[in-house]
C-alpha positions as CSV (number, residue, x, y, z in Angstrom):
1,X,16.1,217.8,161.1
2,X,18.3,220.0,163.7
3,X,20.7,222.5,162.4
4,X,24.3,222.0,163.1
5,X,25.8,224.9,165.2
6,X,28.2,227.0,163.2
7,X,30.9,228.8,164.8
8,X,30.8,232.6,164.5
9,X,33.6,233.7,166.8
10,X,35.7,232.7,169.8
11,X,37.1,235.2,172.2
12,X,40.4,234.8,174.3
13,X,40.2,236.0,177.8
14,X,38.1,238.5,179.3
15,X,34.9,239.6,177.2
16,X,32.9,242.5,178.2
17,X,29.1,242.4,177.6
18,X,27.4,245.8,177.1
19,X,23.6,246.2,177.0
20,X,21.8,249.1,175.3
21,X,17.9,248.1,175.4
22,X,17.0,251.3,173.8
23,X,19.4,251.1,170.8
24,X,19.3,249.0,167.8
25,X,22.2,246.9,169.1
26,X,20.8,245.8,172.3
27,X,23.8,243.2,173.4
28,X,27.6,243.8,172.4
29,X,30.3,241.5,173.2
30,X,33.8,243.2,173.3
31,X,37.1,241.3,173.6
32,X,40.0,239.7,171.8
33,X,39.7,237.1,169.2
34,X,41.1,233.5,170.1
35,X,42.2,233.0,166.5
36,X,40.3,229.8,166.1
37,X,38.0,230.9,163.4
38,X,39.1,232.4,160.1
39,X,36.5,235.1,159.8
40,X,37.0,236.3,163.4
41,X,40.6,237.5,162.9
42,X,44.0,236.6,164.3
43,X,44.6,235.9,167.8
44,X,44.8,238.8,170.0
45,X,42.9,241.1,167.6
46,X,40.1,243.4,169.0
47,X,36.9,241.7,168.2
48,X,33.3,243.1,168.8
49,X,30.0,241.1,168.3
50,X,26.8,243.1,168.3
51,X,23.2,241.5,168.2
52,X,20.4,243.5,166.5
53,X,17.1,243.0,168.4
54,X,18.5,240.7,170.7
55,X,16.3,239.3,173.6
56,X,18.2,239.7,177.0
57,X,19.2,236.2,178.2
58,X,20.8,237.6,181.5
59,X,24.2,237.4,180.4
60,X,26.7,238.8,183.1
61,X,28.7,241.9,182.6
62,X,31.9,239.9,181.8
63,X,32.8,236.4,180.4
64,X,35.7,234.4,179.9
65,X,36.9,232.5,176.8
66,X,33.5,233.0,175.2
67,X,32.6,231.3,172.2
68,X,29.5,232.3,169.8
69,X,27.6,229.8,167.6
70,X,24.9,230.2,165.2
71,X,22.3,227.4,166.2
72,X,19.4,228.3,164.1
73,X,17.3,231.0,162.1
74,X,18.0,234.0,164.2
75,X,19.3,232.0,167.3
76,X,22.8,232.2,168.7
77,X,24.4,230.4,171.7
78,X,27.1,232.2,173.8
79,X,29.2,229.6,175.8
80,X,31.6,230.4,178.6
81,X,33.2,227.9,180.8
82,X,30.4,225.5,181.6
83,X,27.6,228.1,181.2
84,X,25.7,228.7,177.9
85,X,23.0,231.3,177.0
86,X,20.6,231.3,173.8
87,X,19.9,234.7,172.2
88,X,17.3,235.5,169.6
89,X,18.5,238.2,167.5
90,X,17.5,239.4,164.0
91,X,21.2,239.8,162.9
92,X,24.7,239.9,164.4
93,X,27.4,242.4,163.4
94,X,30.9,241.1,163.8
95,X,33.6,243.9,163.8
96,X,37.3,243.0,163.9
97,X,40.3,245.4,163.8
98,X,42.4,244.8,160.6
99,X,45.0,247.5,161.1
100,X,47.9,245.0,161.6
101,X,47.1,243.1,158.4
102,X,46.5,246.3,156.4
103,X,49.7,248.0,157.5
104,X,51.6,244.6,156.9
105,X,50.3,244.6,153.2
106,X,51.5,248.3,152.6
107,X,55.3,248.7,152.0
108,X,56.8,251.5,154.1
109,X,57.0,254.8,152.4
110,X,60.7,255.8,151.8
111,X,61.9,259.1,153.2
112,X,61.9,261.9,150.6
113,X,65.6,262.5,149.0
114,X,66.0,265.9,150.5
115,X,65.2,264.7,153.9
116,X,67.7,261.9,153.6
117,X,70.3,264.3,152.5
118,X,69.8,266.9,155.2
119,X,70.3,264.2,157.8
120,X,73.2,262.6,156.1
121,X,75.1,266.0,156.1
122,X,74.0,266.7,159.7
123,X,75.6,263.3,160.7
124,X,78.6,264.0,158.6
125,X,79.1,267.3,160.2
126,X,78.4,265.9,163.8
127,X,81.3,263.5,163.3
128,X,84.1,266.1,163.4
129,X,85.0,269.1,165.8
130,X,84.8,271.6,162.8
131,X,81.5,270.3,161.9
132,X,80.1,270.6,165.5
133,X,81.3,274.1,165.3
134,X,79.2,274.9,162.0
135,X,76.2,273.1,163.5
136,X,76.2,275.3,166.6
137,X,76.8,278.4,164.5
138,X,73.7,277.4,162.3
139,X,71.7,276.7,165.4
140,X,72.3,280.0,167.1
């Protein structure tokens, strides 16, 4: 019984293909997530997929709108446009930038009370001629 392909990640736009035959991650795809798959990140987020022990299928240095699918044990298909490449790799490593979600989840830190007071006083002084004279005297 044939295994049904499972979507791993979808890229939007240009995808860079790096090769490092001497390293543990022989093929690495770098680009931006299309946002079509939940695990691959929101649309536009940086996305990297590295293949461990991958065979070199003759991928070009750049792809457009690439889709990576798991098609069997240690087998992956990379499709771009009308072309597709099969890769045999021991494992894949999917990395996505989660900074946007991380900082959205954290509330902004309020400014310390002393700093707020100093800026409020400076603005009050700058609002009048006498205050400006005091600020000039303090500065020089």
